[in-house]
N, C-alpha and C positions, 0 to 999 in steps of 0.2 A: 575636171574642175567641179562639175555639178555634183558628182558623187562625193568628193572630198567635202564639199559644202554641206551636204546632207549628213555626212558622218560627223562633222564638227557640230552641227545643230543638235544631233542626237546625243552626242557626248555631253554637251552643255546642259541639255534637258535632263540627262541622267544624273549629272553632278548636282543640278538644282533640286531634283527629286530626292536624292539621298540626303542633301543638306537640310531638307525640310522634315525628314523622317525623325521622329522623336523616339529614341530608344526606350524600351519598356523595362522597368526594374522589377524584379521579383525574386522568388526563392528558386534556386537552381540545384538544390539538393534533392536528389531523387528519393531519398528516404524520408523526407519531410511530408507532413500531412498536407501542406499547401504548395507542393512542388508545382511550378508554373512552366510548362514546356514552351510557352510563347515569350517568355522573358528573354531579354537581351543582356541585361546587366545584373550581375549577382548582387542581391541586397545585403549580403553578409560580408562584403569586402571590409566593412568596419564592424567588428564583432559587437560593439556596443549598440549598434542600431540594427542588428540582424532581424529580418522580418520572418525567417523560417519558423514554423511551428511544428513540433514533433509529436508523433502518436504516443498515446498514453497506455499504460498498463493499469487496470483498475479491477477491483472486485465489486460485484453486486452481491449483497449478503441477504440471505434468508434466515432469520432467527426462528428456530423450531424447538418444539418440545414433543419429542416422538414424531408422529406423522402430522401434527398440527402446528400452526404458527404460534410462536411465543406471545403470551399476553400478560402484561404487567398486572392486570386486575383479576386474573384467574387464579383460583385456589388449586395448588398442586399438592401431591403427597409423595413422600419417600416410599421405598420399598417396605418400610416398617409401618406405613400408614400414617406417618406424621405430617400434618398439613403445614403449608407455608405459602406465602406470596413472594414473588421475585420483585425486589426493589430496583436493583440495577446489576449489571454484569459488565465489567470492563477488563481488557487484557491487551498486552503488547503483542504485536507481530513484527518480525523483521526477517532479514536474510531471504527475501523472496526471490526465487529462481525458476526459470523455465528451462527444461532440459531436452536435448535431442541426442543425448550421448555425452554432450558437454553442458555446462551450466552457464546461464546468461542472466544477468541482473539488469535493473534499470540503469540508464546511462547517466542519470543525475548522481553527482558525487559530492561528498562533503569531506573537508580535511578535519580529522579528529586528533586532538592531542591526548595520547593515552596516559594512564596513571604513571608510567615511567618517563614521560616527557617526550616520547617519540611521536612525530606527526605521521599519520597514516591517511591515505585517501580511500574512502569507503563509499560503496553505493548508498545513496541516501533514501532508504526505504523503510525506516522505522515508522510504525503507525500504531495508534490506539483504536481498537475495535470496541464499540459499545453496543449493548443490546438495543439501543435506541437509534443506532446509525445503520443505514442500509446500502451505502456505497462508500468505497475508499479508493482515492486516486493515489497510486504509489509512486508515479514518476514517468519519465519518458522511456519508451521501449521502442527502439528503432530497427532492430535486427529482423529481417524477414527469415522465415524458416517454418519447419513443421515440427511441432513440439509434442512430446508424448508424456511428459511428467511435469508436475508442479510440486515444488517443495518450499516450505517456509518454516520458520521457528516461531512457536508461541513463546514469547519472552524476548530477551535481549542477550546478545553475545558480546564478547570483547571485540574491540576496545570500547564500544559504546557503553557497556554496562557500568564501568568504573570511571569513565571520563568525567571531568568537571562540568557541571551543568551550565556554568556561566559562559562557556564557549558556544552554546547553542542559542540562536535567536528565536524569540517567540514569533510564531506559534509552533515552533518545532516540538514534537512530542517529548524530547529530552531537555527542553528549556527549564531554566531555574524556577520560573513561575508556573510550571505545570504541576498541579496538585492532585489530579485525578488518580494517578497511579504512583503515589509516593506515601510512604509511611508518615503519619501525621507527627510523629515524635522524632524519629531519626532522620526523616526527609530522604531516606534511601528508596530506590526504585522498587516497585512491586511487579511480580509476574502478572497477577490479576487481583481484582477486588470484586468479590461476590457478595452482594447485599441481599439478605433474605429476611422476611418477616415471619418468624416461627409462631409467635403469639398473635393470632389473628384478631384478638380483642384489644391487646395492649398497643399493637402497631409499631413496636420498637424494632429497629433494623439491626440484625446481627451481621457483622462483616467477617467474611473468611478471606484472608489475605496471605499471599505467599511471596517471599523475597524473590527478587529478580535473579538470584543466583541459580534458580531452577529454570529449566527450559524443556520444551517438548518439540521434537522434530516431526513435522508432518510431511508425508509424501503421498501424492494423489495422482492417479493416471488422468491424462487429459488428451483431447484430440483437437489441437489448435493449428490452423494454417495461417501464419502471419504474413500478410502481403505488404509490400513497401508502402509506407505512408498511412497504413491503416492501424487504428487503435485496437487494443484488446480489452474486453470486459469478460472476466471469468465469473460465472455464477457459482457462488460458494454457499453451501448449507452448513449451518451449525446446529447440532442437536443438543441442547442443554440438559435434556433428560439424562444423557450419558454422564454429565458432570455431577448431577445432583441426586440420582436415584438411590445410590447406596449410602447416603448420609444418615447418621443417627443424630438428630437434632437435640436429643436429650443427653447426649454424651458431651461433657464439658471439655474434652480434650481437643483443642483446635488443631494440633498436629495430626491427629488421626483423621479428622474431617478434611483437612487440606490434602492429605495423602489420597483419600478417596476421590476428591475432585481432580487431582493431578492424574490419577490413573484413567479417569474417564475422558480427559481432554483429547488424548490421542485417537480415540474412537469416535469423536463427535463431528469430524469434518467430512464433507463429501462434495463432489462436483455435481451440480444439478443439470 
């Protein structure tokens, strides 16, 4: 009887202890940046209030001119000895992929209605790079792995390129109110906008612009070990001397100058 009594007291004590234990809510996704091993209740049972935060894929950008940092106030010269200042350089990037034999994009997606009316789910990784910006967050990247190559497009591909701008909400780079990379008259998208000041006395800015129908594919070797829950920041160098060194600023043919810029873009990127 004494043993049964002790067992009964122990059982009641255990039940009382368990009833007083407050279950801890947290993120139980092992791929999340805030995965909580001690949590008892998944905070994402209701997707609208999910507390999980996911690792990011970002670029840290070093803007260069040859071996030196790019400077807006510095006088540069072309191979022909023509002086100029750089006012601004902007361009689109998209289709960012890490490769280990297969290609992997950010997990953020956007539904795009193409020009033929078809709705397509696409990785949401379009960004505008500016010579005055030094970091770009491209989106969530959750897949662990060992990656040996980075690829991206300078420019925009389909269906984003010809999609209606009104389907993108500000501040998306393709939104209707985005004017930094649109033709001022036709409102069509541009691959890049290169603003130079050739006449160093007058100070007037000359713009070299190329329609977004042109693209340049960039492939770079990388050594990236992506651990679960960890973000990736890729140090990217851009050498604008490659873009501008062969220009002839006295030649009034914009198509020829844009061709020279386009040829230099593919050689200008590096992993630092």
